[in-house]
N, C-alpha and C positions, 0 to 999 in steps of 0.2 A: 504494500500500500504506500502511495506517495506521502511524503512528509507534509504536515500541515504548513500553510503559509502564515505569515503574521496577520494578514487580512482575515483569514479564516478563524484564527484564534480570537481576534478582536470582535468578530461577529457575535460571539457568545460571551466574551469577557472584556468589555470596554475598560480602559484604564484611565485614571485621572491622577494628576499630580499638581500640587500647588506649592508656591514658595513666596517668601516675603521680600520686599524691596528694602532699601536702607538709606540712612543719612550718615554723614561721615565727617571726620577731621583727618587731615593727613592723606587724603586721596592723592593719586598720581605717584606717591612713593611706592605703590604696589606695582609699578611698571618697572621692568628690569632695566630699562634705559637709565633710571634714576637709582634704583636700590643697589645695583652692583657698584657704581662709582662711590656711592655714599655708604657702603656696607660697614665701614669702620665706625660709623655713627649709630649703628643699630637702628635703621629706619623702621618706622611702624605706621600703621593706619588704624585709626579707631572707627568702629561703626556700630550703629544700632539698627537692628532689624525692625521694620514696621509691619503691622498686620494689614497693610495694603497688599493683598496677595495677587499674584498672577497664576491663573489656573489653565492647565492644558488637559484636554480630553482627547483620547484616541478612539476612533471608531473605524469599522470596516468601510472600505470605499471600493470603487470600481478597479479591478486588477489592471495594472499597466499605468495607473495614474496615482499621483499623490496630491491631495488637496489640502491647503492651509487657509484657514479663515481666522483672522485676528479682528475681533470685534472693534468697530469704530476706526479701524486703521486700513486694512487691505485684505484681499483674498486672491488666491491664485491656484492654478492647477497645472501640473506638468508631469510628463514621464520623468522619473528620477534621472535618467541619463541626459536629459535636456534641461534640467532645472537650473535657472540662472542664479548664481551665487552673489551677483551684484544687484539683485532685485531688492525692493524694500523688505521682503521676507527672506532675503538670501541666507541669513544666519539660520533661520528655521529649516530652510531647505538643505543647508549644509549638514545639519544634525540628522535630518531624514535620510540623506544620502549615506552618511556614515553607518546608520543602523539598517540600511536597505529596507526602508519603510515603504515598499511598493503596495499599492492598494489600500492606503491608510488615509483617513480624514483626520486632520489635526485642527482642533478648535482651541483658540487662545482668547482668554478674557482677563482683564486686569482691573483691579480696584483703584489703581493710581492713575493720575492724568497722563495722557500720552506725552512722550518727550519731556518728562518732568525732572530729569537728572537724578532720579532715584534708583537708577540701575535696572530699569524695566526690561530692556532687551536681553541683558545678561541673565536676569531672573527667569525670563521666559525660556531661555536656552537651557538653564538648569532644570526647570520643570519638564521640559520636553526630553532632555537626556534621561532624566529619571523615569519618566513614563515609558519611553521606548525600551530602556534597559529592563524595566519591570515586565513589559510585554514580551520581551524576548526570553525571559525566564519561563514563560508559559510554553515556549518551544524547547525547553530543556537546557537553555544556556545558564551559566552560573550568575548569581546576583552580583551587583557592583557595589563596592563599599562607598559610603558617603563622600569620603575624601577624594576618591577616584572620580565620582560624578562631577565634583566641582572642578577638578583639574581637566577632565575631558571637555566639559563645557567651555572652559577658558581656552583650551588649546584649539578647539574648533573655531571659536570666535576670532582668535588671533590669526588663524589661517586665512580668513576671508575678509577681515576688517580693513586691511590696507593701512592701518596705523597701529602703533604699539598699544597693547591692552593690559590692564591690570587684573588682579585676581580677587580683589576685595568683594566685588558684587556677588560673585559666585559663592564665596565662603559665607557671606551673610545669608544668602538664599538657602544654602544647605543647612547651616548650623543654627541660624536665628540668634536671638539674644543680644547681649552687649559684649563686645570683644575688642581687644587690641591684637593686631596681627603683625608680627615681626618678620621681615622679609629676609630669609636666609639664603634663598637661591636654589636653583635646580641641582647644583653641584653638591649640595649637602644631602640630597636624597629626600628632603622633607619639604622644600620650597618655603615653608613658613613655620613660625611658632605661634601658638595661640595662647593669649592670656584672657581667660574668662573673667569679666569684671563684675558680673551680677549673676546670681542663680535665679531660677524660675520663680521662686517664692518672693524674691525681693523686687522683681521687675515692676510690679504695680506701684511701688513706692517712687519710681522714677517719673511716672507720667506727669505729676504736677510741676515738674521742673523743665518740661519740654514744650515747644511750640513749633509747628510745621506749617508753612504757608506755600501755596502755589502762586507764582507771580503773574500768571495769565499768559505768559509768553513761552512757547516751547524752546528748548535749548538744542544745540548741536554740539555734543561733547567733543567731536573731532576738531572743531574750530579752535577751542581753547587748548585742549590737550596738544594739538598739533603745534601751536605756538610755543607751548612750554617745552615740548620735545626738541623743536628746532633751536630754541634758545640754549637749552642745556647742552645739546650736542656741539654747538658752536662755542661753548665755554662761557656763555653769557648768563649772568644771574646765579652763578654757583654759590656765592656767599649767601644769597637769600634762601636758597634751598637748604643750606646748612642750618640756617635759623628756623626754617619751617620744620625740619626734623626736631630741633630743640623745642619748638612750640608744641609739637605733637606729644613729645615725651612729657612736657609740663602738664598738658591737658590730661593725659592718662593718669599721671600721679595724683592730680587733684580730684579727678573723677573717682579714682579708686578709694579715696578717703571721704568721698561724698561732699567735698568742698566745692559746691557748684558755683559760688561766687568767684573763687580763684580760677576755676576751670573756664569760666566765661572770659576772664582776662586773657588767658592763653589762647582761647579761640579767636578773640578779636585781634590779637597780635598776628595770628596765623592768617586770618582773612586780610589784614592790612598788607602783609608781605605778598600775598597772591595778587592783590590789586596793584602793587608796585610792578609786578611782572606783567600783568595784563589788566589794565584799568577796566575793561569791559567784562570782567569776570562776574561783576554784578551789573544787571541792567538797571534802568531808572527806578523801577519798583523795588528791586532788591537793595539798591543803595539807600532808599528811604527807610526800608525795614531795618537795615543794619544801623542807620543813624538813630532810629527809635529805640533799638535794643540798647545802644550805648546810653541813651538818656534814662533808661530804666534799669541800669546796672546789670544788664544781661549780655551774653555773648551771642553773636549771630554769624552764620556762615552759609554760603551757597552749598547746595548738595552737589556731589559729583564734581564735574568740571565747570559748573556754573554757566554763565552766559545766557541766563534764562532759567526756566524750570522752577525749582523750589529753593526756599531759604528756610533754615531752621534756627531755633534759639534755645539756649540753656541758661538757667539761673535759679536763684532761690524761688521758692513757690510764690511768695508774696509779690516778688518782682515780675514773675511770669504772668501773674494775674493782671497786673497793670499793663504789661506789654500786650496781652491779648486784646484788650480794649483799643489800644493805640494801633496795633496792626489791623484790626477790623476797620477802623476809620480810614487808614491809608488805602486799604484795598477796596473800599466801598466805591471809589471812583475809577477803579481800574477794571477794564473788561475781563471777565472770566477769572480774575484773581480771587482767592479765597483761602481761609484757613482749612486745613485738612483734619478730618476726624480720624486720627491715626494713633492707635495704642502701640506699645512695644510688643513685638512678637518673640515669645520665648521658645518656640518649637521648631522653627525652620521648615525644612522640606517635609511634605506629607505626600504619601502615595497610596492610592486606593484602587482596588480591582472592583469594578462596578457591575451591577446587574445589567444584562442586555436590554 
């Protein structure tokens, strides 16, 4: 009897996976262009997973075709051998090609705004890698460890992105929670070292100290990241990057002892250094939000590579309460800008085998 195909298995056992997005301090340091030359400084990236989840569902589809539908973004259908990897859904097709997902319908939906700088595309790739890896276990293949899911999603993204890619988005998506990631490099055999900064029981205590806003304008991370990479490779701004590493360490130290006021100071210094490198890392709305955060004794930073998307704040609970009102007033006059109702996600990647 012929072996079952992935499409045949999914006809009776659809698979769904979901993963959280993130906010961060010290992003870009997770790109090897930066962390290898700065390795003597022990560079790290801090991130918090948010329960704005991206969900991927796999279902059977017509043999010979792979269909991808991303809600409110795009949809496309191609034979795998002809799937364009420079398409708006090219990363998703690249994952499908790797797993030989012929005859599969991939449905993607996200709770976060599109192009919000919260790592949404990388999060979707993690969820898709996890779902397809799970589906292939139904064909008798071995399961994939969480760490390998993150690294595979990152490696596939780096292979098609055309620009250097970091690893922090994938790690936040897989592990969830609040972590500092220290970049040790592939030559160590581990790539990174994880410092878990909060356990699941304590995560709810963090919520009153955070605020996340969408500025109403989508970002394009390659624009800012590309500038940083080109500057760094040319030897420009290296002293500022050394100080950015120091600010990230300072932020992590203060966060670990729950000194949110001091952590806010380190965050603002890091944001200021980034603005010296690329003044447009905060758009007009983001700059107004950052100024308001300073007025309320809070820290503010763009998410990801900035240039639009989201800005987030940290501070003492009473200061965040005042900032919430101020940010609401600022965004009231900005089209599509809004505060996001986002809790901290303590669980990370989830995978489910569904009923047909």
